MOPAC internal coordinates of N, CA, C and O (Angstrom, degrees):
PM7 1SCF
backbone

  N    0.0000 0     0.00 0     0.00 0    0    0    0
  C    1.4441 1     0.00 0     0.00 0    1    0    0
  C    1.5260 1   107.73 1     0.00 0    2    1    0
  O    1.2310 1   120.02 1   -46.59 1    3    2    1
  N    1.3260 1   117.56 1   133.41 1    3    2    1
  C    1.4667 1   119.69 1   179.32 1    5    3    2
  C    1.5220 1   110.95 1   -61.44 1    6    5    3
  O    1.2310 1   121.39 1   -34.25 1    7    6    5
  N    1.3241 1   114.95 1   145.75 1    7    6    5
  C    1.4635 1   120.99 1  -178.30 1    9    7    6
  C    1.5267 1   111.39 1   -55.30 1   10    9    7
  O    1.2310 1   119.59 1   143.25 1   11   10    9
  N    1.3243 1   118.39 1   -36.75 1   11   10    9
  C    1.4655 1   120.85 1  -177.93 1   13   11   10
  C    1.5322 1   112.05 1   -64.18 1   14   13   11
  O    1.2310 1   119.83 1   156.03 1   15   14   13
  N    1.3277 1   117.92 1   -23.97 1   15   14   13
  C    1.4636 1   120.72 1   179.39 1   17   15   14
  C    1.5204 1   111.25 1   -66.27 1   18   17   15
  O    1.2310 1   119.68 1   152.58 1   19   18   17
  N    1.3247 1   118.22 1   -27.42 1   19   18   17
  C    1.4606 1   120.83 1  -177.90 1   21   19   18
  C    1.5216 1   112.62 1   -73.46 1   22   21   19
  O    1.2310 1   120.22 1   169.67 1   23   22   21
  N    1.3217 1   117.18 1   -10.33 1   23   22   21
  C    1.4582 1   120.29 1   175.66 1   25   23   22
  C    1.5240 1   111.82 1   -81.36 1   26   25   23
  O    1.2310 1   120.16 1   171.05 1   27   26   25
  N    1.3196 1   117.29 1    -8.95 1   27   26   25
  C    1.4576 1   122.14 1  -179.69 1   29   27   26
  C    1.5211 1   109.80 1   -90.09 1   30   29   27
  O    1.2310 1   120.13 1   -23.82 1   31   30   29
  N    1.3427 1   117.35 1   156.18 1   31   30   29
  C    1.4724 1   119.79 1   174.54 1   33   31   30
  C    1.5176 1   110.29 1   -59.89 1   34   33   31
  O    1.2310 1   119.67 1   -27.54 1   35   34   33
  N    1.3558 1   118.23 1   152.46 1   35   34   33
  C    1.4560 1   121.45 1  -178.30 1   37   35   34
  C    1.5239 1   113.88 1   -53.20 1   38   37   35
  O    1.2310 1   119.85 1   144.38 1   39   38   37
  N    1.3230 1   117.89 1   -35.62 1   39   38   37
  C    1.4662 1   119.56 1  -178.32 1   41   39   38
  C    1.5190 1   111.41 1   -64.23 1   42   41   39
  O    1.2310 1   119.98 1   151.76 1   43   42   41
  N    1.3273 1   117.65 1   -28.24 1   43   42   41
  C    1.4556 1   120.16 1   177.76 1   45   43   42
  C    1.5217 1   111.54 1   -85.84 1   46   45   43
  O    1.2310 1   120.31 1   152.15 1   47   46   45
  N    1.3157 1   117.01 1   -27.85 1   47   46   45
  C    1.4651 1   120.45 1   178.28 1   49   47   46
  C    1.5093 1   111.87 1   -67.25 1   50   49   47
  O    1.2310 1   120.48 1   136.92 1   51   50   49
  N    1.3177 1   116.69 1   -43.08 1   51   50   49
  C    1.4546 1   120.85 1  -172.22 1   53   51   50
  C    1.5217 1   113.08 1  -102.27 1   54   53   51
  O    1.2310 1   119.80 1  -177.89 1   55   54   53
  N    1.3118 1   117.98 1     2.11 1   55   54   53
  C    1.4485 1   120.58 1   177.04 1   57   55   54
  C    1.5215 1   112.95 1    82.35 1   58   57   55
  O    1.2310 1   121.05 1     9.49 1   59   58   57
  N    1.2984 1   115.60 1  -170.51 1   59   58   57
  C    1.4499 1   121.09 1  -173.77 1   61   59   58
  C    1.5221 1   113.88 1   -71.57 1   62   61   59
  O    1.2310 1   119.23 1   168.57 1   63   62   61
  N    1.3291 1   119.08 1   -11.43 1   63   62   61
  C    1.4599 1   120.29 1  -179.99 1   65   63   62
  C    1.5217 1   111.78 1   -63.98 1   66   65   63
  O    1.2310 1   119.53 1   164.25 1   67   66   65
  N    1.3064 1   118.51 1   -15.75 1   67   66   65
  C    1.4602 1   122.01 1  -176.80 1   69   67   66
  C    1.5282 1   112.35 1   -59.06 1   70   69   67
  O    1.2310 1   119.84 1   149.77 1   71   70   69
  N    1.2920 1   117.91 1   -30.23 1   71   70   69
  C    1.4545 1   120.71 1  -177.33 1   73   71   70
  C    1.5184 1   111.79 1   -60.58 1   74   73   71
  O    1.2310 1   119.55 1   157.80 1   75   74   73
  N    1.3122 1   118.47 1   -22.20 1   75   74   73
  C    1.4602 1   122.64 1  -176.39 1   77   75   74
  C    1.5280 1   113.77 1   -87.49 1   78   77   75
  O    1.2310 1   118.97 1   177.20 1   79   78   77
  N    1.3269 1   119.57 1    -2.80 1   79   78   77
  C    1.4520 1   119.23 1  -168.60 1   81   79   78
  C    1.5137 1   115.38 1  -115.49 1   82   81   79
  O    1.2310 1   119.88 1  -164.06 1   83   82   81
  N    1.3233 1   117.83 1    15.94 1   83   82   81
  C    1.4540 1   120.36 1   170.78 1   85   83   82
  C    1.5192 1   108.31 1   -81.24 1   86   85   83
  O    1.2310 1   120.30 1   -26.95 1   87   86   85
  N    1.3392 1   117.03 1   153.05 1   87   86   85
  C    1.4637 1   118.47 1   178.84 1   89   87   86
  C    1.5142 1   111.64 1  -140.45 1   90   89   87
  O    1.2310 1   121.99 1   -25.05 1   91   90   89
  N    1.3234 1   113.79 1   154.95 1   91   90   89
  C    1.4610 1   122.39 1   175.90 1   93   91   90
  C    1.5067 1   107.02 1  -133.99 1   94   93   91
  O    1.2310 1   118.61 1   -38.35 1   95   94   93
  N    1.2900 1   120.26 1   141.65 1   95   94   93
  C    1.4635 1   125.32 1    -5.71 1   97   95   94
  C    1.5316 1   110.75 1   -74.74 1   98   97   95
  O    1.2310 1   121.19 1   -20.80 1   99   98   97
  N    1.3162 1   115.32 1   159.20 1   99   98   97
  C    1.4571 1   120.35 1   176.79 1  101   99   98
  C    1.5265 1   110.37 1   -66.95 1  102  101   99
  O    1.2310 1   121.14 1   -13.46 1  103  102  101
  N    1.3161 1   115.42 1   166.54 1  103  102  101
  C    1.4652 1   122.24 1  -178.06 1  105  103  102
  C    1.5248 1   108.68 1  -120.55 1  106  105  103
  O    1.2310 1   120.26 1   -52.88 1  107  106  105
  N    1.3307 1   117.11 1   127.12 1  107  106  105
  C    1.4625 1   121.42 1   177.35 1  109  107  106
  C    1.5226 1   109.78 1  -100.14 1  110  109  107
  O    1.2310 1   121.26 1   -46.69 1  111  110  109
  N    1.3303 1   115.20 1   133.31 1  111  110  109
  C    1.4650 1   120.53 1   177.52 1  113  111  110
  C    1.5231 1   109.57 1  -135.27 1  114  113  111
  O    1.2310 1   121.31 1   -25.98 1  115  114  113
  N    1.3224 1   115.10 1   154.02 1  115  114  113
  C    1.4636 1   121.87 1   172.45 1  117  115  114
  C    1.5143 1   106.03 1   -94.97 1  118  117  115
  O    1.2310 1   120.64 1   -69.30 1  119  118  117
  N    1.3364 1   116.38 1   110.70 1  119  118  117
  C    1.4565 1   120.43 1  -175.38 1  121  119  118
  C    1.5228 1   109.82 1  -134.89 1  122  121  119
  O    1.2310 1   120.39 1    21.36 1  123  122  121
  N    1.3050 1   116.86 1  -158.64 1  123  122  121
  C    1.4499 1   121.46 1  -172.15 1  125  123  122
  C    1.5168 1   107.70 1    89.74 1  126  125  123
  O    1.2310 1   119.89 1    -9.40 1  127  126  125
  N    1.2966 1   117.81 1   170.60 1  127  126  125
  C    1.4680 1   121.85 1  -173.20 1  129  127  126
  C    1.5288 1   113.18 1   -49.88 1  130  129  127
  O    1.2310 1   120.02 1   134.95 1  131  130  129
  N    1.3250 1   117.57 1   -45.05 1  131  130  129
  C    1.4649 1   120.69 1  -178.16 1  133  131  130
  C    1.5264 1   113.11 1  -113.54 1  134  133  131
  O    1.2310 1   120.25 1  -166.05 1  135  134  133
  N    1.3276 1   117.12 1    13.95 1  135  134  133
  C    1.4569 1   121.20 1   178.21 1  137  135  134
  C    1.5095 1   114.05 1    76.95 1  138  137  135
  O    1.2310 1   120.16 1  -163.75 1  139  138  137
  N    1.3238 1   117.29 1    16.25 1  139  138  137
  C    1.4555 1   121.19 1  -175.97 1  141  139  138
  C    1.5163 1   115.25 1   -88.89 1  142  141  139
  O    1.2310 1   120.06 1   176.01 1  143  142  141
  N    1.3152 1   117.49 1    -3.99 1  143  142  141
  C    1.4637 1   119.87 1   179.93 1  145  143  142
  C    1.5255 1   109.11 1  -111.23 1  146  145  143
  O    1.2310 1   121.16 1   -36.58 1  147  146  145
  N    1.3042 1   115.38 1   143.42 1  147  146  145
  C    1.4599 1   119.87 1   178.09 1  149  147  146
  C    1.5264 1   108.39 1  -101.81 1  150  149  147
  O    1.2310 1   121.06 1   -53.41 1  151  150  149
  N    1.3072 1   115.58 1   126.59 1  151  150  149
  C    1.4608 1   122.58 1   179.42 1  153  151  150
  C    1.5161 1   108.47 1  -111.72 1  154  153  151
  O    1.2310 1   120.68 1   -41.28 1  155  154  153
  N    1.3312 1   116.31 1   138.72 1  155  154  153
  C    1.4566 1   121.89 1   175.47 1  157  155  154
  C    1.5227 1   106.72 1  -110.77 1  158  157  155
  O    1.2310 1   120.87 1   -68.97 1  159  158  157
  N    1.3153 1   115.95 1   111.03 1  159  158  157
  C    1.4611 1   122.33 1  -171.57 1  161  159  158
  C    1.5274 1   109.41 1  -100.58 1  162  161  159
  O    1.2310 1   120.87 1   -54.51 1  163  162  161
  N    1.3346 1   115.93 1   125.49 1  163  162  161
  C    1.4630 1   120.74 1  -178.23 1  165  163  162
  C    1.5220 1   113.30 1  -124.65 1  166  165  163
  O    1.2310 1   119.98 1  -176.68 1  167  166  165
  N    1.3249 1   117.64 1     3.32 1  167  166  165
  C    1.4589 1   118.79 1   178.75 1  169  167  166
  C    1.5252 1   111.11 1  -159.09 1  170  169  167
  O    1.2310 1   121.33 1   -10.29 1  171  170  169
  N    1.3193 1   115.05 1   169.71 1  171  170  169
  C    1.4628 1   121.61 1  -175.11 1  173  171  170
  C    1.5254 1   112.53 1   -66.25 1  174  173  171
  O    1.2310 1   119.64 1   146.35 1  175  174  173
  N    1.3117 1   118.30 1   -33.65 1  175  174  173
  C    1.4683 1   120.64 1  -179.69 1  177  175  174
  C    1.5251 1   110.59 1   -65.83 1  178  177  175
  O    1.2310 1   120.35 1   133.99 1  179  178  177
  N    1.3293 1   116.93 1   -46.01 1  179  178  177
  C    1.4687 1   120.34 1   178.74 1  181  179  178
  C    1.5227 1   110.78 1   -65.06 1  182  181  179
  O    1.2310 1   120.58 1   140.66 1  183  182  181
  N    1.3240 1   116.51 1   -39.34 1  183  182  181
  C    1.4661 1   120.23 1   178.72 1  185  183  182
  C    1.5250 1   110.63 1   -62.93 1  186  185  183
  O    1.2310 1   120.33 1   135.82 1  187  186  185
  N    1.3249 1   116.98 1   -44.18 1  187  186  185
  C    1.4660 1   120.46 1   178.77 1  189  187  186
  C    1.5289 1   110.50 1   -62.98 1  190  189  187
  O    1.2310 1   120.33 1   140.73 1  191  190  189
  N    1.3235 1   116.96 1   -39.27 1  191  190  189
  C    1.4673 1   120.91 1   178.78 1  193  191  190
  C    1.5250 1   110.80 1   -61.84 1  194  193  191
  O    1.2310 1   120.23 1   136.12 1  195  194  193
  N    1.3268 1   117.17 1   -43.88 1  195  194  193
  C    1.4707 1   120.14 1   178.05 1  197  195  194
  C    1.5273 1   110.59 1   -64.46 1  198  197  195
  O    1.2310 1   120.31 1   133.71 1  199  198  197
  N    1.3196 1   117.02 1   -46.29 1  199  198  197
  C    1.4717 1   120.08 1  -179.53 1  201  199  198
  C    1.5262 1   112.07 1   -59.75 1  202  201  199
  O    1.2310 1   120.56 1   140.28 1  203  202  201
  N    1.3144 1   116.54 1   -39.72 1  203  202  201
  C    1.4639 1   120.62 1  -174.57 1  205  203  202
  C    1.5277 1   114.36 1   -88.20 1  206  205  203
  O    1.2310 1   120.42 1   146.48 1  207  206  205
  N    1.3352 1   116.81 1   -33.52 1  207  206  205
  C    1.4679 1   118.91 1  -169.86 1  209  207  206
  C    1.5219 1   115.95 1  -123.55 1  210  209  207
  O    1.2310 1   119.44 1   163.73 1  211  210  209
  N    1.3222 1   118.68 1   -16.27 1  211  210  209
  C    1.4637 1   120.05 1  -173.57 1  213  211  210
  C    1.5232 1   113.66 1  -126.85 1  214  213  211
  O    1.2310 1   120.21 1  -167.50 1  215  214  213
  N    1.3258 1   117.21 1    12.50 1  215  214  213
  C    1.4623 1   120.35 1   178.54 1  217  215  214
  C    1.5198 1   107.93 1   -68.28 1  218  217  215
  O    1.2310 1   119.40 1   -49.36 1  219  218  217
  N    1.3231 1   118.76 1   130.64 1  219  218  217
  C    1.4741 1   120.14 1  -178.58 1  221  219  218
  C    1.5338 1   111.40 1   -58.08 1  222  221  219
  O    1.2310 1   121.03 1   -38.70 1  223  222  221
  N    1.3118 1   115.64 1   141.30 1  223  222  221
  C    1.4668 1   119.79 1  -176.92 1  225  223  222
  C    1.5246 1   112.14 1   -63.95 1  226  225  223
  O    1.2310 1   120.03 1   150.65 1  227  226  225
  N    1.3139 1   117.55 1   -29.35 1  227  226  225
  C    1.4647 1   120.55 1  -178.44 1  229  227  226
  C    1.5369 1   113.31 1   -89.88 1  230  229  227
  O    1.2310 1   120.45 1   172.07 1  231  230  229
  N    1.3230 1   116.74 1    -7.93 1  231  230  229
  C    1.4684 1   120.30 1   178.91 1  233  231  230
  C    1.5208 1   108.87 1   -80.34 1  234  233  231
  O    1.2310 1   120.71 1   -44.18 1  235  234  233
  N    1.3295 1   116.24 1   135.82 1  235  234  233
  C    1.4658 1   118.29 1  -179.18 1  237  235  234
  C    1.5244 1   112.12 1   -66.35 1  238  237  235
  O    1.2310 1   121.52 1   -34.64 1  239  238  237
  N    1.3117 1   114.69 1   145.36 1  239  238  237
  C    1.4656 1   121.26 1   174.20 1  241  239  238
  C    1.5207 1   106.37 1  -110.00 1  242  241  239
  O    1.2310 1   121.39 1  -102.33 1  243  242  241
  N    1.3121 1   114.95 1    77.67 1  243  242  241
  C    1.4499 1   121.49 1  -176.02 1  245  243  242
  C    1.5166 1   113.15 1   -85.75 1  246  245  243
  O    1.2310 1   121.60 1    16.66 1  247  246  245
  N    1.3202 1   114.55 1  -163.34 1  247  246  245
  C    1.4584 1   122.01 1  -178.04 1  249  247  246
  C    1.5242 1   112.25 1   -59.75 1  250  249  247
  O    1.2310 1   120.31 1   140.24 1  251  250  249
  N    1.3274 1   117.01 1   -39.76 1  251  250  249
  C    1.4729 1   119.95 1  -178.27 1  253  251  250
  C    1.5256 1   111.62 1   -69.92 1  254  253  251
  O    1.2310 1   120.48 1   150.97 1  255  254  253
  N    1.3306 1   116.69 1   -29.03 1  255  254  253
  C    1.4646 1   120.41 1   174.89 1  257  255  254
  C    1.5242 1   109.55 1   -63.98 1  258  257  255
  O    1.2310 1   120.68 1   133.94 1  259  258  257
  N    1.3245 1   116.30 1   -46.06 1  259  258  257
  C    1.4630 1   120.77 1   178.61 1  261  259  258
  C    1.5284 1   110.75 1   -62.55 1  262  261  259
  O    1.2310 1   120.55 1   135.18 1  263  262  261
  N    1.3198 1   116.56 1   -44.82 1  263  262  261
  C    1.4682 1   120.62 1   179.15 1  265  263  262
  C    1.5300 1   110.27 1   -60.34 1  266  265  263
  O    1.2310 1   120.31 1   137.63 1  267  266  265
  N    1.3250 1   117.02 1   -42.37 1  267  266  265
  C    1.4675 1   120.66 1   179.37 1  269  267  266
  C    1.5231 1   110.84 1   -63.38 1  270  269  267
  O    1.2310 1   120.03 1   137.09 1  271  270  269
  N    1.3184 1   117.54 1   -42.91 1  271  270  269
  C    1.4697 1   120.22 1   178.63 1  273  271  270
  C    1.5176 1   111.20 1   -60.15 1  274  273  271
  O    1.2310 1   120.62 1   134.21 1  275  274  273
  N    1.3280 1   116.42 1   -45.79 1  275  274  273
  C    1.4693 1   120.27 1  -179.68 1  277  275  274
  C    1.5308 1   111.28 1   -67.01 1  278  277  275
  O    1.2310 1   120.61 1   140.30 1  279  278  277
  N    1.3287 1   116.43 1   -39.70 1  279  278  277
  C    1.4634 1   120.52 1   179.72 1  281  279  278
  C    1.5224 1   110.83 1   -65.40 1  282  281  279
  O    1.2310 1   120.29 1   136.41 1  283  282  281
  N    1.3268 1   117.05 1   -43.59 1  283  282  281
  C    1.4656 1   120.07 1   179.55 1  285  283  282
  C    1.5246 1   111.06 1   -65.63 1  286  285  283
  O    1.2310 1   120.04 1   143.74 1  287  286  285
  N    1.3084 1   117.53 1   -36.26 1  287  286  285
  C    1.4626 1   120.14 1   176.16 1  289  287  286
  C    1.5283 1   109.86 1   -61.60 1  290  289  287
  O    1.2310 1   120.50 1   133.89 1  291  290  289
  N    1.3303 1   116.65 1   -46.11 1  291  290  289
  C    1.4653 1   120.25 1   177.25 1  293  291  290
  C    1.5260 1   110.91 1   -60.24 1  294  293  291
  O    1.2310 1   120.76 1   139.33 1  295  294  293
  N    1.3213 1   116.15 1   -40.67 1  295  294  293
  C    1.4623 1   121.01 1  -179.86 1  297  295  294
  C    1.5282 1   110.35 1   -62.52 1  298  297  295
  O    1.2310 1   120.40 1   135.03 1  299  298  297
  N    1.3098 1   116.85 1   -44.97 1  299  298  297
  C    1.4582 1   120.63 1  -179.93 1  301  299  298
  C    1.5268 1   111.91 1   -66.95 1  302  301  299
  O    1.2310 1   120.86 1   157.19 1  303  302  301
  N    1.3232 1   115.95 1   -22.81 1  303  302  301
  C    1.4717 1   120.45 1   175.88 1  305  303  302
  C    1.5291 1   111.28 1   -86.25 1  306  305  303
  O    1.2310 1   120.28 1   177.51 1  307  306  305
  N    1.3381 1   117.07 1    -2.49 1  307  306  305
  C    1.4510 1   121.36 1   179.41 1  309  307  306
  C    1.5175 1   114.10 1    85.27 1  310  309  307
  O    1.2310 1   120.32 1  -159.58 1  311  310  309
  N    1.3442 1   116.99 1    20.42 1  311  310  309
  C    1.4622 1   120.75 1  -175.51 1  313  311  310
  C    1.5264 1   114.03 1  -107.60 1  314  313  311
  O    1.2310 1   119.74 1  -169.90 1  315  314  313
  N    1.3179 1   118.10 1    10.10 1  315  314  313
  C    1.4625 1   121.46 1   173.40 1  317  315  314
  C    1.5212 1   108.64 1  -155.64 1  318  317  315
  O    1.2310 1   120.64 1   -10.68 1  319  318  317
  N    1.3115 1   116.39 1   169.32 1  319  318  317
  C    1.4634 1   119.38 1  -178.32 1  321  319  318
  C    1.5260 1   111.28 1   -98.28 1  322  321  319
  O    1.2310 1   121.34 1   -10.87 1  323  322  321
  N    1.3247 1   115.05 1   169.13 1  323  322  321
  C    1.4632 1   121.69 1  -176.67 1  325  323  322
  C    1.5194 1   112.45 1   -63.45 1  326  325  323
  O    1.2310 1   119.60 1   142.34 1  327  326  325
  N    1.3262 1   118.37 1   -37.66 1  327  326  325
  C    1.4660 1   120.67 1  -179.16 1  329  327  326
  C    1.5239 1   111.63 1   -63.58 1  330  329  327
  O    1.2310 1   120.49 1   141.16 1  331  330  329
  N    1.3215 1   116.67 1   -38.84 1  331  330  329
  C    1.4700 1   121.22 1   177.73 1  333  331  330
  C    1.5207 1   110.11 1   -64.94 1  334  333  331
  O    1.2310 1   120.68 1   136.30 1  335  334  333
  N    1.3261 1   116.30 1   -43.70 1  335  334  333
  C    1.4686 1   120.82 1   179.80 1  337  335  334
  C    1.5284 1   110.57 1   -64.73 1  338  337  335
  O    1.2310 1   120.46 1   136.87 1  339  338  337
  N    1.3354 1   116.73 1   -43.13 1  339  338  337
  C    1.4599 1   120.79 1   179.72 1  341  339  338
  C    1.5240 1   110.87 1   -61.19 1  342  341  339
  O    1.2310 1   120.52 1   133.65 1  343  342  341
  N    1.3264 1   116.62 1   -46.35 1  343  342  341
  C    1.4628 1   120.47 1  -179.14 1  345  343  342
  C    1.5273 1   111.53 1   -61.13 1  346  345  343
  O    1.2310 1   120.19 1   138.12 1  347  346  345
  N    1.3212 1   117.24 1   -41.88 1  347  346  345
  C    1.4700 1   120.70 1   178.81 1  349  347  346
  C    1.5286 1   110.56 1   -63.69 1  350  349  347
  O    1.2310 1   120.24 1   139.21 1  351  350  349
  N    1.3341 1   117.15 1   -40.79 1  351  350  349
  C    1.4644 1   121.15 1   179.29 1  353  351  350
  C    1.5286 1   110.91 1   -65.57 1  354  353  351
  O    1.2310 1   120.32 1   135.64 1  355  354  353
  N    1.3319 1   116.99 1   -44.36 1  355  354  353
  C    1.4710 1   121.19 1   179.12 1  357  355  354
  C    1.5303 1   110.29 1   -60.78 1  358  357  355
  O    1.2310 1   119.88 1   136.00 1  359  358  357
  N    1.3102 1   117.83 1   -44.00 1  359  358  357
  C    1.4707 1   120.87 1   179.79 1  361  359  358
  C    1.5190 1   111.45 1   -63.08 1  362  361  359
  O    1.2310 1   120.01 1   140.44 1  363  362  361
  N    1.3203 1   117.59 1   -39.56 1  363  362  361
  C    1.4714 1   120.80 1   177.61 1  365  363  362
  C    1.5302 1   110.82 1   -64.83 1  366  365  363
  O    1.2310 1   120.76 1   137.61 1  367  366  365
  N    1.3342 1   116.14 1   -42.39 1  367  366  365
  C    1.4627 1   120.62 1   179.73 1  369  367  366
  C    1.5316 1   110.98 1   -66.20 1  370  369  367
  O    1.2310 1   120.14 1   140.27 1  371  370  369
  N    1.3359 1   117.34 1   -39.73 1  371  370  369
  C    1.4630 1   120.76 1   177.18 1  373  371  370
  C    1.5275 1   110.61 1   -63.89 1  374  373  371
  O    1.2310 1   120.38 1   134.99 1  375  374  373
  N    1.3300 1   116.89 1   -45.01 1  375  374  373
  C    1.4542 1   121.62 1   179.75 1  377  375  374
  C    1.5388 1   111.40 1   -58.67 1  378  377  375
  O    1.2310 1   121.09 1   142.64 1  379  378  377
  N    1.3388 1   115.52 1   -37.36 1  379  378  377
  C    1.4532 1   120.55 1  -178.26 1  381  379  378
  C    1.5272 1   112.95 1   -85.09 1  382  381  379
  O    1.2310 1   120.16 1   169.58 1  383  382  381
  N    1.3257 1   117.31 1   -10.42 1  383  382  381
  C    1.4581 1   120.34 1  -179.37 1  385  383  382
  C    1.5107 1   114.19 1    75.48 1  386  385  383
  O    1.2310 1   120.29 1  -153.32 1  387  386  385
  N    1.3379 1   117.04 1    26.68 1  387  386  385
  C    1.4769 1   119.76 1  -178.31 1  389  387  386
  C    1.5284 1   112.58 1  -113.02 1  390  389  387
  O    1.2310 1   119.94 1  -177.40 1  391  390  389
  N    1.3290 1   117.72 1     2.60 1  391  390  389
  C    1.4604 1   120.62 1   179.53 1  393  391  390
  C    1.5304 1   108.46 1   -70.36 1  394  393  391
  O    1.2310 1   120.65 1   -53.57 1  395  394  393
  N    1.3124 1   116.36 1   126.43 1  395  394  393
  C    1.4685 1   121.24 1   179.27 1  397  395  394
  C    1.5180 1   108.45 1   -90.01 1  398  397  395
  O    1.2310 1   120.02 1   -47.34 1  399  398  397
  N    1.2779 1   117.57 1   132.66 1  399  398  397
  C    1.4832 1   121.96 1  -178.88 1  401  399  398
  C    1.4968 1   109.69 1  -102.42 1  402  401  399
  O    1.2310 1   120.10 1   180.00 1  403  402  401

């Protein structure tokens, strides 16, 4: 993707398929470099951003983290539904101990 595309909102980057990837209820996680920030995730784009860029450095990146990354990629490509993506993200967060209750 050209660098200039990243200056656009996510809905324009990924096309109209974005409307299908919001989920309820949202998922709260403790993320950021040291896990000190609380993120409220309501869609596949935000979940992918946390997995790729805001996962705490001390949180394990186990098998469920990898599965969540692959599942969210498929979701963003339009090959899975929001509930599947949400479940994969929740399992990764639980495995890492960053799911906020």
